[in-house]
Phi, psi and omega in degrees: 000152184297140192266004181299099182268134184232104175274128183244152181248114180249098179053045177089346178269136170277128175241109186270135180233139174236152174244145184279183185296339181265358179089012182269137184287140170235131187261141171292122187296323181302323179292315187289315179300319179306312180294319185275000180055044170263098195288333181248090186304323184293326175292320182295321178284335175306319187288348184278160176288154189303319180287001178254006181211158180203181170236149178216157177268115186253118184298131176224168182303335185261010180118175183287136178226138175282120179232155180286138172235156180230147183281182184290319175301319176297321180299314188297327187285322175299305177318312183295329182282000184248132177264004181292141178294342180288342183298315179294320176297317180300315177306314182294318175296327172293322181282328185262339186241310186286317185283327178286336179284329174292325191259028180295336192289342178125342181296343176303322183301316180296317182295324183281332174289321187290341178281351178276149166305138190316309179304314184298308174314312182303315183292320178297315183291330175296311187293324178297321177300316183291316179301315179298321179291317182302313179309329180277354177289140178295131173095357180263119178290142184301309187307320175291319176299311186293322177295318179301312183297315180303317185295317178299316178299315173301317183290328185274339188237336189073003173290155181292130181289333178298319179290318176298335183295337182283346176273351182271161180303145179285138178272162176285335178216162188301142178278158179288108188223358187253131176279191182300308184301315176296321183292323177300324185298324180298329184243011179069043171238165172280166178299312180303322182288317179300311178300316174299319180289319181298326179295312183293335172284355177082020185261343166213162173221159173282130176266186181290347169268018181061027185245153179287135186225142181288141170265181183295316170299329177293340178293339176279358181239352185211175176228148176257113179259123186292137169216168181224123178213131183043054171082353185249123174255150182185201178230136181253121178283125177243129182257145174288137178313324188291349178282354176298326178299317175305319179291328180290326182290339179259006178292000000 
């Protein structure tokens, strides 16, 4: 197993994690049991399936020690074995902080897809492939293709777009993904006020159809994503989160 040790702090307790050759996390069983207030680590681990536990050499102040580690599935089984109120809070911390931090490299995409039902996996995979193909069409900006793909996935599966963004190839900088309402929430403004400030900054104007349209300076901050709804076609402007700072400065 890989010796890359990652110590995390959970409410003042150290929870050590190592990654195997496939990039999957393994948690030091003693640390997990201490948090879950399971006093006898060996008894708690004995209930796990063989593929949910292993031994690994863990660096300690006194030198390397062979310690029991548990897989992600094993950790969840240990959580289920604890009746303490801390168990639910600990599981949320693992899923919302530890795993995303570990999987920034891209391996999260595979794990996230594997957690979806098979029919949903097929739909998401198909849409990702279509989005990838669209992004290669001359003249199509990658940001538009990615945003359109996310919207299609959400409309076809009901899954949250923010979660699905982690399954897409990492971008060098944040993609344009916020509409006026979402952008306004970042700075405490209504969608109407946000649109007016963006216009005052010269980033968008009202066109002859009374719709917001990007100006040339605005194209550096946003993408115009085509849509068709109820027989009406147009463009929805999606903003890069970094434009929020520009809005704050003109407050």
